[in-house]
N, CA and C atoms of all chains as a GROMACS GRO file, in nm:
protein
  624
    1MET      N    1   2.922   2.133  -4.658
    1MET     CA    2   2.949   1.995  -4.615
    1MET      C    3   2.916   1.898  -4.728
    2GLU      N    4   3.000   1.796  -4.742
    2GLU     CA    5   2.980   1.698  -4.849
    2GLU      C    6   2.857   1.611  -4.823
    3LYS      N    7   2.794   1.572  -4.935
    3LYS     CA    8   2.675   1.485  -4.926
    3LYS      C    9   2.701   1.360  -4.844
    4THR      N   10   2.817   1.298  -4.871
    4THR     CA   11   2.844   1.171  -4.803
    4THR      C   12   2.859   1.189  -4.652
    5GLN      N   13   2.916   1.302  -4.614
    5GLN     CA   14   2.931   1.329  -4.470
    5GLN      C   15   2.795   1.353  -4.405
    6ILE      N   16   2.712   1.433  -4.476
    6ILE     CA   17   2.577   1.459  -4.422
    6ILE      C   18   2.500   1.328  -4.411
    7LEU      N   19   2.512   1.247  -4.516
    7LEU     CA   20   2.440   1.119  -4.517
    7LEU      C   21   2.483   1.034  -4.397
    8SER      N   22   2.612   1.030  -4.373
    8SER     CA   23   2.663   0.951  -4.262
    8SER      C   24   2.611   1.006  -4.128
    9GLU      N   25   2.608   1.138  -4.117
    9GLU     CA   26   2.565   1.197  -3.990
    9GLU      C   27   2.413   1.180  -3.969
   10ILE      N   28   2.336   1.198  -4.075
   10ILE     CA   29   2.192   1.180  -4.054
   10ILE      C   30   2.156   1.031  -4.038
   11ASN      N   31   2.242   0.944  -4.090
   11ASN     CA   32   2.217   0.801  -4.067
   11ASN      C   33   2.220   0.771  -3.916
   12GLU      N   34   2.314   0.835  -3.847
   12GLU     CA   35   2.321   0.816  -3.701
   12GLU      C   36   2.197   0.873  -3.633
   13ILE      N   37   2.148   0.985  -3.685
   13ILE     CA   38   2.025   1.046  -3.629
   13ILE      C   39   1.906   0.952  -3.652
   14PHE      N   40   1.898   0.896  -3.770
   14PHE     CA   41   1.791   0.800  -3.800
   14PHE      C   42   1.796   0.681  -3.703
   15LYS      N   43   1.917   0.628  -3.683
   15LYS     CA   44   1.931   0.512  -3.592
   15LYS      C   45   1.882   0.548  -3.453
   16ASP      N   46   1.922   0.666  -3.408
   16ASP     CA   47   1.886   0.708  -3.272
   16ASP      C   48   1.736   0.735  -3.260
   17VAL      N   49   1.684   0.816  -3.349
   17VAL     CA   50   1.542   0.856  -3.338
   17VAL      C   51   1.450   0.736  -3.362
   18LEU      N   52   1.485   0.655  -3.459
   18LEU     CA   53   1.398   0.542  -3.493
   18LEU      C   54   1.433   0.416  -3.410
   19ASP      N   55   1.534   0.431  -3.327
   19ASP     CA   56   1.572   0.325  -3.233
   19ASP      C   57   1.596   0.193  -3.306
   20ASN      N   58   1.677   0.202  -3.410
   20ASN     CA   59   1.709   0.084  -3.490
   20ASN      C   60   1.852   0.097  -3.542
   21ASP      N   61   1.942   0.021  -3.483
   21ASP     CA   62   2.083   0.030  -3.521
   21ASP      C   63   2.114  -0.031  -3.657
   22GLU      N   64   2.016  -0.098  -3.714
   22GLU     CA   65   2.038  -0.164  -3.843
   22GLU      C   66   2.014  -0.069  -3.961
   23ILE      N   67   1.959   0.044  -3.934
   23ILE     CA   68   1.920   0.134  -4.045
   23ILE      C   69   2.043   0.180  -4.123
   24LEU      N   70   2.032   0.168  -4.254
   24LEU     CA   71   2.137   0.218  -4.342
   24LEU      C   72   2.066   0.292  -4.455
   25ILE      N   73   2.069   0.422  -4.449
   25ILE     CA   74   1.996   0.501  -4.550
   25ILE      C   75   2.089   0.538  -4.665
   26ASN      N   76   2.027   0.568  -4.780
   26ASN     CA   77   2.101   0.628  -4.891
   26ASN      C   78   2.014   0.740  -4.948
   27GLU      N   79   2.061   0.804  -5.051
   27GLU     CA   80   1.987   0.921  -5.101
   27GLU      C   81   1.848   0.885  -5.152
   28ALA      N   82   1.830   0.762  -5.194
   28ALA     CA   83   1.700   0.722  -5.250
   28ALA      C   84   1.604   0.670  -5.144
   29THR      N   85   1.649   0.660  -5.021
   29THR     CA   86   1.562   0.604  -4.916
   29THR      C   87   1.440   0.693  -4.895
   30LYS      N   88   1.326   0.627  -4.889
   30LYS     CA   89   1.199   0.698  -4.865
   30LYS      C   90   1.138   0.645  -4.734
   31ALA      N   91   1.041   0.720  -4.683
   31ALA     CA   92   0.975   0.679  -4.558
   31ALA      C   93   0.919   0.537  -4.570
   32SER      N   94   0.868   0.506  -4.687
   32SER     CA   95   0.806   0.374  -4.704
   32SER      C   96   0.908   0.259  -4.698
   33ASP      N   97   1.038   0.293  -4.706
   33ASP     CA   98   1.142   0.190  -4.700
   33ASP      C   99   1.178   0.148  -4.558
   34ILE      N  100   1.137   0.230  -4.460
   34ILE     CA  101   1.175   0.203  -4.320
   34ILE      C  102   1.049   0.196  -4.235
   35ASP      N  103   1.027   0.080  -4.176
   35ASP     CA  104   0.904   0.058  -4.098
   35ASP      C  105   0.880   0.165  -3.993
   36GLU      N  106   0.988   0.201  -3.923
   36GLU     CA  107   0.973   0.293  -3.809
   36GLU      C  108   0.952   0.438  -3.852
   37TRP      N  109   0.970   0.468  -3.980
   37TRP     CA  110   0.962   0.607  -4.028
   37TRP      C  111   0.816   0.641  -4.060
   38ASP      N  112   0.741   0.673  -3.955
   38ASP     CA  113   0.600   0.712  -3.974
   38ASP      C  114   0.586   0.862  -3.955
   39SER      N  115   0.463   0.910  -3.957
   39SER     CA  116   0.444   1.056  -3.954
   39SER      C  117   0.491   1.117  -3.822
   40LEU      N  118   0.475   1.045  -3.713
   40LEU     CA  119   0.519   1.100  -3.584
   40LEU      C  120   0.672   1.095  -3.571
   41SER      N  121   0.731   0.985  -3.615
   41SER     CA  122   0.877   0.979  -3.606
   41SER      C  123   0.941   1.076  -3.706
   42HIS      N  124   0.870   1.107  -3.812
   42HIS     CA  125   0.921   1.207  -3.908
   42HIS      C  126   0.940   1.342  -3.837
   43ILE      N  127   0.842   1.377  -3.752
   43ILE     CA  128   0.853   1.502  -3.676
   43ILE      C  129   0.980   1.499  -3.591
   44GLN      N  130   1.002   1.386  -3.524
   44GLN     CA  131   1.120   1.376  -3.437
   44GLN      C  132   1.250   1.378  -3.518
   45LEU      N  133   1.246   1.320  -3.638
   45LEU     CA  134   1.365   1.325  -3.724
   45LEU      C  135   1.397   1.469  -3.764
   46VAL      N  136   1.294   1.542  -3.804
   46VAL     CA  137   1.315   1.681  -3.848
   46VAL      C  138   1.371   1.763  -3.731
   47VAL      N  139   1.309   1.747  -3.614
   47VAL     CA  140   1.355   1.823  -3.497
   47VAL      C  141   1.500   1.786  -3.463
   48ALA      N  142   1.531   1.657  -3.467
   48ALA     CA  143   1.667   1.612  -3.433
   48ALA      C  144   1.769   1.665  -3.534
   49ILE      N  145   1.732   1.667  -3.661
   49ILE     CA  146   1.824   1.718  -3.764
   49ILE      C  147   1.845   1.868  -3.746
   50GLU      N  148   1.735   1.941  -3.719
   50GLU     CA  149   1.749   2.086  -3.697
   50GLU      C  150   1.842   2.112  -3.578
   51LYS      N  151   1.824   2.035  -3.472
   51LYS     CA  152   1.909   2.056  -3.353
   51LYS      C  153   2.055   2.022  -3.383
   52TYR      N  154   2.075   1.908  -3.448
   52TYR     CA  155   2.211   1.860  -3.472
   52TYR      C  156   2.290   1.957  -3.560
   53PHE      N  157   2.228   2.000  -3.670
   53PHE     CA  158   2.300   2.089  -3.763
   53PHE      C  159   2.281   2.237  -3.729
   54LYS      N  160   2.200   2.265  -3.624
   54LYS     CA  161   2.171   2.403  -3.584
   54LYS      C  162   2.117   2.484  -3.702
   55ILE      N  163   2.016   2.427  -3.765
   55ILE     CA  164   1.952   2.492  -3.880
   55ILE      C  165   1.801   2.489  -3.858
   56LYS      N  166   1.730   2.561  -3.942
   56LYS     CA  167   1.584   2.561  -3.938
   56LYS      C  168   1.531   2.534  -4.078
   57PHE      N  169   1.434   2.446  -4.085
   57PHE     CA  170   1.362   2.423  -4.210
   57PHE      C  171   1.229   2.496  -4.202
   58SER      N  172   1.170   2.519  -4.318
   58SER     CA  173   1.033   2.573  -4.318
   58SER      C  174   0.937   2.456  -4.345
   59SER      N  175   0.812   2.479  -4.312
   59SER     CA  176   0.714   2.372  -4.333
   59SER      C  177   0.700   2.341  -4.482
   60SER      N  178   0.707   2.447  -4.565
   60SER     CA  179   0.692   2.422  -4.710
   60SER      C  180   0.812   2.344  -4.763
   61GLU      N  181   0.928   2.373  -4.708
   61GLU     CA  182   1.051   2.304  -4.751
   61GLU      C  183   1.043   2.154  -4.723
   62ILE      N  184   0.999   2.118  -4.605
   62ILE     CA  185   0.999   1.975  -4.573
   62ILE      C  186   0.887   1.900  -4.646
   63ARG      N  187   0.783   1.976  -4.685
   63ARG     CA  188   0.675   1.911  -4.762
   63ARG      C  189   0.724   1.864  -4.898
   64GLU      N  190   0.830   1.929  -4.947
   64GLU     CA  191   0.884   1.894  -5.079
   64GLU      C  192   0.970   1.767  -5.076
   65TRP      N  193   1.012   1.728  -4.959
   65TRP     CA  194   1.103   1.614  -4.952
   65TRP      C  195   1.033   1.485  -4.995
   66LYS      N  196   1.097   1.420  -5.091
   66LYS     CA  197   1.043   1.290  -5.135
   66LYS      C  198   1.131   1.175  -5.086
   67ASP      N  199   1.258   1.209  -5.060
   67ASP     CA  200   1.351   1.105  -5.016
   67ASP      C  201   1.464   1.170  -4.936
   68VAL      N  202   1.554   1.088  -4.889
   68VAL     CA  203   1.666   1.138  -4.807
   68VAL      C  204   1.754   1.234  -4.888
   69GLY      N  205   1.765   1.210  -5.017
   69GLY     CA  206   1.847   1.298  -5.101
   69GLY      C  207   1.798   1.442  -5.095
   70GLU      N  208   1.666   1.460  -5.095
   70GLU     CA  209   1.612   1.596  -5.089
   70GLU      C  210   1.631   1.657  -4.950
   71MET      N  211   1.628   1.570  -4.852
   71MET     CA  212   1.658   1.616  -4.715
   71MET      C  213   1.802   1.669  -4.710
   72ILE      N  214   1.892   1.594  -4.771
   72ILE     CA  215   2.034   1.635  -4.771
   72ILE      C  216   2.052   1.767  -4.847
   73LYS      N  217   1.980   1.782  -4.959
   73LYS     CA  218   1.991   1.908  -5.034
   73LYS      C  219   1.948   2.026  -4.947
   74SER      N  220   1.842   2.009  -4.871
   74SER     CA  221   1.794   2.115  -4.781
   74SER      C  222   1.900   2.150  -4.679
   75ILE      N  223   1.964   2.045  -4.624
   75ILE     CA  224   2.067   2.070  -4.522
   75ILE      C  225   2.185   2.146  -4.586
   76GLN      N  226   2.222   2.103  -4.706
   76GLN     CA  227   2.334   2.168  -4.774
   76GLN      C  228   2.307   2.315  -4.806
   77SER      N  229   2.178   2.345  -4.827
   77SER     CA  230   2.142   2.482  -4.868
   77SER      C  231   2.148   2.581  -4.751
   78LYS      N  232   2.165   2.531  -4.631
   78LYS     CA  233   2.163   2.621  -4.514
   78LYS      C  234   2.300   2.683  -4.489
   79MET      N  235   0.200   3.224  -2.804
   79MET     CA  236   0.306   3.131  -2.765
   79MET      C  237   0.429   3.158  -2.852
   80GLU      N  238   0.538   3.193  -2.792
   80GLU     CA  239   0.661   3.215  -2.867
   80GLU      C  240   0.780   3.174  -2.783
   81LYS      N  241   0.893   3.160  -2.849
   81LYS     CA  242   1.014   3.121  -2.778
   81LYS      C  243   1.037   3.216  -2.661
   82GLY      N  244   1.061   3.162  -2.546
   82GLY     CA  245   1.084   3.244  -2.427
   82GLY      C  246   0.961   3.262  -2.340
   83SER      N  247   0.842   3.234  -2.393
   83SER     CA  248   0.720   3.248  -2.312
   83SER      C  249   0.729   3.155  -2.191
   84ILE      N  250   0.683   3.207  -2.078
   84ILE     CA  251   0.686   3.130  -1.953
   84ILE      C  252   0.544   3.113  -1.900
   85PHE      N  253   0.514   2.993  -1.857
   85PHE     CA  254   0.382   2.962  -1.801
   85PHE      C  255   0.402   2.908  -1.660
   86MET      N  256   0.319   2.953  -1.570
   86MET     CA  257   0.331   2.906  -1.431
   86MET      C  258   0.197   2.857  -1.379
   87ARG      N  259   0.201   2.760  -1.296
   87ARG     CA  260   0.082   2.706  -1.232
   87ARG      C  261   0.120   2.656  -1.092
   88GLU      N  262   0.020   2.646  -1.007
   88GLU     CA  263   0.043   2.579  -0.879
   88GLU      C  264  -0.045   2.456  -0.874
   89PHE      N  265   0.010   2.348  -0.826
   89PHE     CA  266  -0.066   2.224  -0.817
   89PHE      C  267  -0.063   2.175  -0.673
   90ASP      N  268  -0.177   2.124  -0.632
   90ASP     CA  269  -0.192   2.073  -0.497
   90ASP      C  270  -0.196   1.920  -0.505
   91LEU      N  271  -0.090   1.858  -0.455
   91LEU     CA  272  -0.091   1.712  -0.457
   91LEU      C  273  -0.165   1.666  -0.330
   92SER      N  274  -0.295   1.674  -0.340
   92SER     CA  275  -0.382   1.648  -0.225
   92SER      C  276  -0.398   1.498  -0.202
   93SER      N  277  -0.457   1.466  -0.087
   93SER     CA  278  -0.483   1.324  -0.058
   93SER      C  279  -0.586   1.268  -0.157
   94ASP      N  280  -0.674   1.354  -0.208
   94ASP     CA  281  -0.771   1.308  -0.308
   94ASP      C  282  -0.700   1.267  -0.438
   95VAL      N  283  -0.607   1.351  -0.482
   95VAL     CA  284  -0.533   1.320  -0.605
   95VAL      C  285  -0.459   1.187  -0.586
   96TYR      N  286  -0.393   1.174  -0.473
   96TYR     CA  287  -0.317   1.052  -0.442
   96TYR      C  288  -0.409   0.930  -0.441
   97SER      N  289  -0.523   0.943  -0.372
   97SER     CA  290  -0.615   0.829  -0.362
   97SER      C  291  -0.669   0.789  -0.499
   98LEU      N  292  -0.703   0.889  -0.578
   98LEU     CA  293  -0.757   0.859  -0.712
   98LEU      C  294  -0.653   0.793  -0.801
   99PHE      N  295  -0.528   0.838  -0.787
   99PHE     CA  296  -0.420   0.777  -0.866
   99PHE      C  297  -0.403   0.631  -0.825
  100LEU      N  298  -0.402   0.608  -0.692
  100LEU     CA  299  -0.390   0.470  -0.642
  100LEU      C  300  -0.503   0.382  -0.694
  101GLU      N  301  -0.623   0.438  -0.687
  101GLU     CA  302  -0.741   0.361  -0.730
  101GLU      C  303  -0.735   0.333  -0.881
  102ALA      N  304  -0.690   0.433  -0.956
  102ALA     CA  305  -0.690   0.416  -1.102
  102ALA      C  306  -0.582   0.320  -1.149
  103PHE      N  307  -0.463   0.329  -1.090
  103PHE     CA  308  -0.350   0.255  -1.147
  103PHE      C  309  -0.297   0.141  -1.060
  104LYS      N  310  -0.346   0.133  -0.936
  104LYS     CA  311  -0.318   0.017  -0.850
  104LYS      C  312  -0.172  -0.001  -0.814
  105ASP      N  313  -0.089   0.102  -0.829
  105ASP     CA  314   0.049   0.087  -0.784
  105ASP      C  315   0.053   0.111  -0.634
  106LYS      N  316   0.044   0.001  -0.560
  106LYS     CA  317   0.040   0.009  -0.414
  106LYS      C  318   0.173  -0.036  -0.353
  107ASN      N  319   0.280  -0.016  -0.428
  107ASN     CA  320   0.413  -0.045  -0.375
  107ASN      C  321   0.427   0.023  -0.239
  108PRO      N  322   0.486  -0.049  -0.140
  108PRO     CA  323   0.491   0.010  -0.004
  108PRO      C  324   0.561   0.145   0.003
  109LEU      N  325   0.649   0.172  -0.090
  109LEU     CA  326   0.712   0.306  -0.089
  109LEU      C  327   0.605   0.415  -0.098
  110HIS      N  328   0.495   0.380  -0.168
  110HIS     CA  329   0.389   0.479  -0.192
  110HIS      C  330   0.273   0.467  -0.093
  111THR      N  331   0.272   0.361  -0.014
  111THR     CA  332   0.152   0.338   0.068
  111THR      C  333   0.182   0.313   0.217
  112ASP      N  334   0.307   0.289   0.251
  112ASP     CA  335   0.340   0.248   0.387
  112ASP      C  336   0.447   0.343   0.444
  113ASP      N  337   0.403   0.426   0.539
  113ASP     CA  338   0.496   0.524   0.597
  113ASP      C  339   0.619   0.457   0.659
  114SER      N  340   0.595   0.347   0.731
  114SER     CA  341   0.708   0.281   0.800
  114SER      C  342   0.809   0.229   0.698
  115PHE      N  343   0.758   0.167   0.593
  115PHE     CA  344   0.848   0.117   0.489
  115PHE      C  345   0.928   0.232   0.429
  116ALA      N  346   0.859   0.340   0.395
  116ALA     CA  347   0.927   0.455   0.333
  116ALA      C  348   1.031   0.512   0.428
  117GLN      N  349   0.997   0.519   0.557
  117GLN     CA  350   1.093   0.572   0.655
  117GLN      C  351   1.215   0.482   0.666
  118SER      N  352   1.192   0.351   0.654
  118SER     CA  353   1.305   0.257   0.662
  118SER      C  354   1.401   0.274   0.544
  119LYS      N  355   1.351   0.338   0.439
  119LYS     CA  356   1.435   0.363   0.321
  119LYS      C  357   1.491   0.505   0.320
  120GLY      N  358   1.466   0.578   0.428
  120GLY     CA  359   1.526   0.711   0.439
  120GLY      C  360   1.435   0.827   0.402
  121PHE      N  361   1.308   0.799   0.376
  121PHE     CA  362   1.216   0.907   0.342
  121PHE      C  363   1.136   0.949   0.465
  122GLU      N  364   1.078   1.067   0.458
  122GLU     CA  365   1.001   1.117   0.573
  122GLU      C  366   0.874   1.035   0.595
  123MET      N  367   0.813   0.998   0.488
  123MET     CA  368   0.687   0.922   0.491
  123MET      C  369   0.666   0.863   0.352
  124ARG      N  370   0.550   0.805   0.327
  124ARG     CA  371   0.528   0.745   0.195
  124ARG      C  372   0.547   0.852   0.087
  125VAL      N  373   0.608   0.808  -0.022
  125VAL     CA  374   0.645   0.899  -0.130
  125VAL      C  375   0.536   0.895  -0.237
  126MET      N  376   0.501   1.012  -0.284
  126MET     CA  377   0.399   1.016  -0.390
  126MET      C  378   0.455   0.960  -0.521
  127HIS      N  379   0.370   0.900  -0.599
  127HIS     CA  380   0.410   0.844  -0.727
  127HIS      C  381   0.459   0.958  -0.817
  128GLY      N  382   0.577   0.940  -0.873
  128GLY     CA  383   0.629   1.045  -0.963
  128GLY      C  384   0.535   1.072  -1.078
  129ASN      N  385   0.466   0.968  -1.121
  129ASN     CA  386   0.380   0.987  -1.239
  129ASN      C  387   0.254   1.069  -1.210
  130ILE      N  388   0.229   1.100  -1.084
  130ILE     CA  389   0.122   1.196  -1.056
  130ILE      C  390   0.160   1.330  -1.118
  131LEU      N  391   0.290   1.360  -1.115
  131LEU     CA  392   0.334   1.488  -1.175
  131LEU      C  393   0.305   1.490  -1.324
  132ASN      N  394   0.316   1.372  -1.386
  132ASN     CA  395   0.283   1.367  -1.529
  132ASN      C  396   0.136   1.399  -1.554
  133GLY      N  397   0.053   1.368  -1.457
  133GLY     CA  398  -0.089   1.405  -1.468
  133GLY      C  399  -0.104   1.557  -1.469
  134PHE      N  400  -0.027   1.623  -1.382
  134PHE     CA  401  -0.033   1.770  -1.380
  134PHE      C  402   0.017   1.827  -1.513
  135ILE      N  403   0.120   1.763  -1.568
  135ILE     CA  404   0.170   1.809  -1.698
  135ILE      C  405   0.063   1.792  -1.805
  136SER      N  406  -0.005   1.681  -1.800
  136SER     CA  407  -0.113   1.658  -1.897
  136SER      C  408  -0.217   1.769  -1.887
  137TYR      N  409  -0.254   1.804  -1.763
  137TYR     CA  410  -0.351   1.913  -1.742
  137TYR      C  411  -0.296   2.044  -1.798
  138PHE      N  412  -0.169   2.072  -1.770
  138PHE     CA  413  -0.110   2.197  -1.818
  138PHE      C  414  -0.116   2.205  -1.971
  139ILE      N  415  -0.073   2.099  -2.036
  139ILE     CA  416  -0.071   2.102  -2.183
  139ILE      C  417  -0.214   2.105  -2.238
  140GLY      N  418  -0.300   2.027  -2.180
  140GLY     CA  419  -0.435   2.016  -2.236
  140GLY      C  420  -0.526   2.133  -2.206
  141GLU      N  421  -0.502   2.197  -2.091
  141GLU     CA  422  -0.599   2.297  -2.045
  141GLU      C  423  -0.545   2.438  -2.025
  142CYS      N  424  -0.416   2.454  -2.011
  142CYS     CA  425  -0.364   2.586  -1.969
  142CYS      C  426  -0.295   2.666  -2.079
  143LEU      N  427  -0.278   2.609  -2.195
  143LEU     CA  428  -0.213   2.683  -2.302
  143LEU      C  429  -0.317   2.767  -2.378
  144PRO      N  430  -0.273   2.866  -2.453
  144PRO     CA  431  -0.368   2.951  -2.523
  144PRO      C  432  -0.450   2.877  -2.630
  145THR      N  433  -0.408   2.761  -2.670
  145THR     CA  434  -0.483   2.684  -2.768
  145THR      C  435  -0.512   2.544  -2.714
  146LYS      N  436  -0.626   2.492  -2.757
  146LYS     CA  437  -0.660   2.353  -2.721
  146LYS      C  438  -0.614   2.255  -2.830
  147ASN      N  439  -0.564   2.311  -2.940
  147ASN     CA  440  -0.524   2.225  -3.053
  147ASN      C  441  -0.383   2.170  -3.032
  148VAL      N  442  -0.368   2.092  -2.928
  148VAL     CA  443  -0.234   2.046  -2.891
  148VAL      C  444  -0.231   1.895  -2.873
  149ILE      N  445  -0.112   1.841  -2.896
  149ILE     CA  446  -0.090   1.699  -2.870
  149ILE      C  447   0.053   1.683  -2.819
  150ILE      N  448   0.070   1.602  -2.717
  150ILE     CA  449   0.205   1.578  -2.666
  150ILE      C  450   0.274   1.479  -2.758
  151GLN      N  451   0.393   1.518  -2.805
  151GLN     CA  452   0.468   1.431  -2.895
  151GLN      C  453   0.582   1.359  -2.824
  152LYS      N  454   0.635   1.422  -2.721
  152LYS     CA  455   0.751   1.364  -2.653
  152LYS      C  456   0.760   1.427  -2.514
  153GLN      N  457   0.803   1.348  -2.419
  153GLN     CA  458   0.814   1.400  -2.283
  153GLN      C  459   0.926   1.329  -2.209
  154GLU      N  460   1.004   1.406  -2.136
  154GLU     CA  461   1.110   1.348  -2.052
  154GLU      C  462   1.097   1.411  -1.914
  155ILE      N  463   1.117   1.332  -1.811
  155ILE     CA  464   1.110   1.387  -1.676
  155ILE      C  465   1.216   1.321  -1.589
  156GLN      N  466   1.279   1.400  -1.506
  156GLN     CA  467   1.375   1.348  -1.408
  156GLN      C  468   1.322   1.385  -1.271
  157PHE      N  469   1.324   1.288  -1.182
  157PHE     CA  470   1.277   1.312  -1.045
  157PHE      C  471   1.399   1.334  -0.956
  158HIS      N  472   1.397   1.441  -0.883
  158HIS     CA  473   1.514   1.477  -0.801
  158HIS      C  474   1.491   1.462  -0.652
  159LEU      N  475   1.372   1.495  -0.609
  159LEU     CA  476   1.343   1.488  -0.465
  159LEU      C  477   1.206   1.424  -0.445
  160PRO      N  478   1.188   1.358  -0.332
  160PRO     CA  479   1.056   1.299  -0.308
  160PRO      C  480   0.950   1.407  -0.285
  161VAL      N  481   0.828   1.372  -0.321
  161VAL     CA  482   0.714   1.460  -0.295
  161VAL      C  483   0.619   1.383  -0.205
  162TYR      N  484   0.567   1.452  -0.106
  162TYR     CA  485   0.479   1.388  -0.009
  162TYR      C  486   0.336   1.439  -0.026
  163VAL      N  487   0.245   1.364   0.033
  163VAL     CA  488   0.104   1.400   0.018
  163VAL      C  489   0.080   1.538   0.080
  164ASN      N  490  -0.015   1.608   0.019
  164ASN     CA  491  -0.052   1.745   0.058
  164ASN      C  492   0.057   1.848   0.031
  165SER      N  493   0.143   1.818  -0.065
  165SER     CA  494   0.242   1.918  -0.107
  165SER      C  495   0.178   2.015  -0.204
  166LYS      N  496   0.223   2.137  -0.196
  166LYS     CA  497   0.185   2.236  -0.298
  166LYS      C  498   0.307   2.256  -0.387
  167LEU      N  499   0.285   2.234  -0.515
  167LEU     CA  500   0.397   2.239  -0.608
  167LEU      C  501   0.383   2.356  -0.704
  168LYS      N  502   0.492   2.426  -0.722
  168LYS     CA  503   0.494   2.530  -0.824
  168LYS      C  504   0.546   2.466  -0.953
  169PHE      N  505   0.477   2.493  -1.061
  169PHE     CA  506   0.517   2.438  -1.191
  169PHE      C  507   0.550   2.555  -1.283
  170GLU      N  508   0.663   2.547  -1.348
  170GLU     CA  509   0.696   2.651  -1.447
  170GLU      C  510   0.744   2.584  -1.575
  171ALA      N  511   0.693   2.633  -1.686
  171ALA     CA  512   0.734   2.579  -1.816
  171ALA      C  513   0.769   2.696  -1.908
  172LYS      N  514   0.881   2.680  -1.976
  172LYS     CA  515   0.928   2.786  -2.066
  172LYS      C  516   0.943   2.729  -2.206
  173ILE      N  517   0.898   2.804  -2.305
  173ILE     CA  518   0.916   2.757  -2.444
  173ILE      C  519   1.061   2.779  -2.483
  174GLU      N  520   1.130   2.668  -2.504
  174GLU     CA  521   1.272   2.674  -2.540
  174GLU      C  522   1.292   2.689  -2.689
  175GLU      N  523   1.202   2.630  -2.766
  175GLU     CA  524   1.220   2.633  -2.912
  175GLU      C  525   1.086   2.614  -2.981
  176PHE      N  526   1.074   2.676  -3.096
  176PHE     CA  527   0.959   2.652  -3.183
  176PHE      C  528   1.012   2.598  -3.316
  177TYR      N  529   0.957   2.487  -3.359
  177TYR     CA  530   0.998   2.426  -3.485
  177TYR      C  531   0.886   2.450  -3.586
  178GLU      N  532   0.903   2.557  -3.663
  178GLU     CA  533   0.800   2.595  -3.760
  178GLU      C  534   0.779   2.484  -3.862
  179SER      N  535   0.887   2.415  -3.895
  179SER     CA  536   0.880   2.312  -3.998
  179SER      C  537   0.776   2.205  -3.965
  180VAL      N  538   0.766   2.171  -3.840
  180VAL     CA  539   0.673   2.064  -3.799
  180VAL      C  540   0.568   2.115  -3.700
  181ASN      N  541   0.564   2.248  -3.681
  181ASN     CA  542   0.464   2.312  -3.594
  181ASN      C  543   0.468   2.253  -3.452
  182SER      N  544   0.588   2.246  -3.399
  182SER     CA  545   0.605   2.188  -3.265
  182SER      C  546   0.677   2.286  -3.173
  183TYR      N  547   0.639   2.281  -3.049
  183TYR     CA  548   0.706   2.362  -2.947
  183TYR      C  549   0.778   2.268  -2.850
  184GLU      N  550   0.893   2.313  -2.804
  184GLU     CA  551   0.963   2.238  -2.699
  184GLU      C  552   0.966   2.323  -2.572
  185PHE      N  553   0.916   2.266  -2.465
  185PHE     CA  554   0.917   2.332  -2.334
  185PHE      C  555   1.021   2.268  -2.245
  186LYS      N  556   1.081   2.350  -2.159
  186LYS     CA  557   1.154   2.297  -2.044
  186LYS      C  558   1.067   2.328  -1.924
  187PHE      N  559   1.057   2.235  -1.833
  187PHE     CA  560   0.971   2.260  -1.718
  187PHE      C  561   1.039   2.213  -1.589
  188TYR      N  562   0.986   2.264  -1.480
  188TYR     CA  563   1.026   2.209  -1.350
  188TYR      C  564   0.911   2.220  -1.252
  189PHE      N  565   0.916   2.136  -1.151
  189PHE     CA  566   0.827   2.145  -1.036
  189PHE      C  567   0.914   2.181  -0.915
  190GLU      N  568   0.863   2.270  -0.833
  190GLU     CA  569   0.934   2.312  -0.714
  190GLU      C  570   0.845   2.289  -0.592
  191ASN      N  571   0.906   2.246  -0.481
  191ASN     CA  572   0.823   2.227  -0.361
  191ASN      C  573   0.812   2.356  -0.280
  192GLU      N  574   0.748   2.347  -0.164
  192GLU     CA  575   0.726   2.468  -0.082
  192GLU      C  576   0.858   2.528  -0.035
  193ASN      N  577   0.964   2.447  -0.032
  193ASN     CA  578   1.096   2.498   0.010
  193ASN      C  579   1.178   2.549  -0.108
  194ARG      N  580   1.110   2.567  -0.220
  194ARG     CA  581   1.171   2.618  -0.343
  194ARG      C  582   1.285   2.528  -0.394
  195LYS      N  583   1.271   2.401  -0.367
  195LYS     CA  584   1.366   2.303  -0.421
  195LYS      C  585   1.300   2.235  -0.541
  196LYS      N  586   1.380   2.217  -0.647
  196LYS     CA  587   1.327   2.150  -0.765
  196LYS      C  588   1.311   2.001  -0.735
  197VAL      N  589   1.188   1.954  -0.749
  197VAL     CA  590   1.163   1.812  -0.722
  197VAL      C  591   1.165   1.730  -0.851
  198ALA      N  592   1.139   1.797  -0.961
  198ALA     CA  593   1.142   1.727  -1.091
  198ALA      C  594   1.161   1.831  -1.200
  199LYS      N  595   1.219   1.785  -1.310
  199LYS     CA  596   1.234   1.875  -1.424
  199LYS      C  597   1.237   1.791  -1.551
  200GLY      N  598   1.219   1.856  -1.663
  200GLY     CA  599   1.222   1.781  -1.787
  200GLY      C  600   1.187   1.865  -1.908
  201LYS      N  601   1.150   1.796  -2.012
  201LYS     CA  602   1.117   1.860  -2.139
  201LYS      C  603   0.989   1.800  -2.195
  202ILE      N  604   0.914   1.881  -2.263
  202ILE     CA  605   0.794   1.834  -2.331
  202ILE      C  606   0.795   1.890  -2.472
  203GLN      N  607   0.766   1.807  -2.567
  203GLN     CA  608   0.748   1.856  -2.704
  203GLN      C  609   0.602   1.838  -2.741
  204ILE      N  610   0.540   1.945  -2.786
  204ILE     CA  611   0.399   1.935  -2.827
  204ILE      C  612   0.385   1.977  -2.972
  205GLY      N  613   0.285   1.922  -3.035
  205GLY     CA  614   0.251   1.963  -3.171
  205GLY      C  615   0.123   2.044  -3.168
  206ILE      N  616   0.109   2.134  -3.260
  206ILE     CA  617  -0.013   2.212  -3.275
  206ILE      C  618  -0.096   2.146  -3.385
  207LEU      N  619  -0.215   2.103  -3.349
  207LEU     CA  620  -0.301   2.034  -3.445
  207LEU      C  621  -0.363   2.134  -3.540
  208LYS      N  622  -0.374   2.095  -3.667
  208LYS     CA  623  -0.433   2.186  -3.767
  208LYS      C  624  -0.584   2.173  -3.766
   0.00000   0.00000   0.00000
């Protein structure tokens, strides 16, 4: 799947999980850029992404994520 | 605890539990406290607060799992049938998914009354504390 398509799809997941329709993420977006993206909502984001794409991440894999771009790379690798 | 594991409990929605809930949270809406009012709305008698069931869920997660290192992260519940005082409820929860990435389990659960009718069902997501 293309990066842009994944980005668009996870943007919808971010809006839903973080309950903010204004969110517009890009590959450089970090947790610190979005008020609602805290440690607990991060768990819900990961779970929602795993469910949506029907994939599984490992704990070590998600620890490496520094921004949305790395999240997308993980999704692409599945 | 693994995907597919099933946990069962029985809960007694006694008059003590009801009274303590009323005293603690003060929801004295007539649906919950006045038999005549409840009957006028089509119920057999006053209906127990649905959120009493959430108390049982709290007990299940906090006390009945193989580990105490747990925290509820998310919970959804749908109420299907009224529950009356002095009901005995069967509770069953099944692990639907384990998310190793975030060390979280997702349960599906239901409560059943003495007539084996589902009175409530839902999902709970818990995290395992390190």
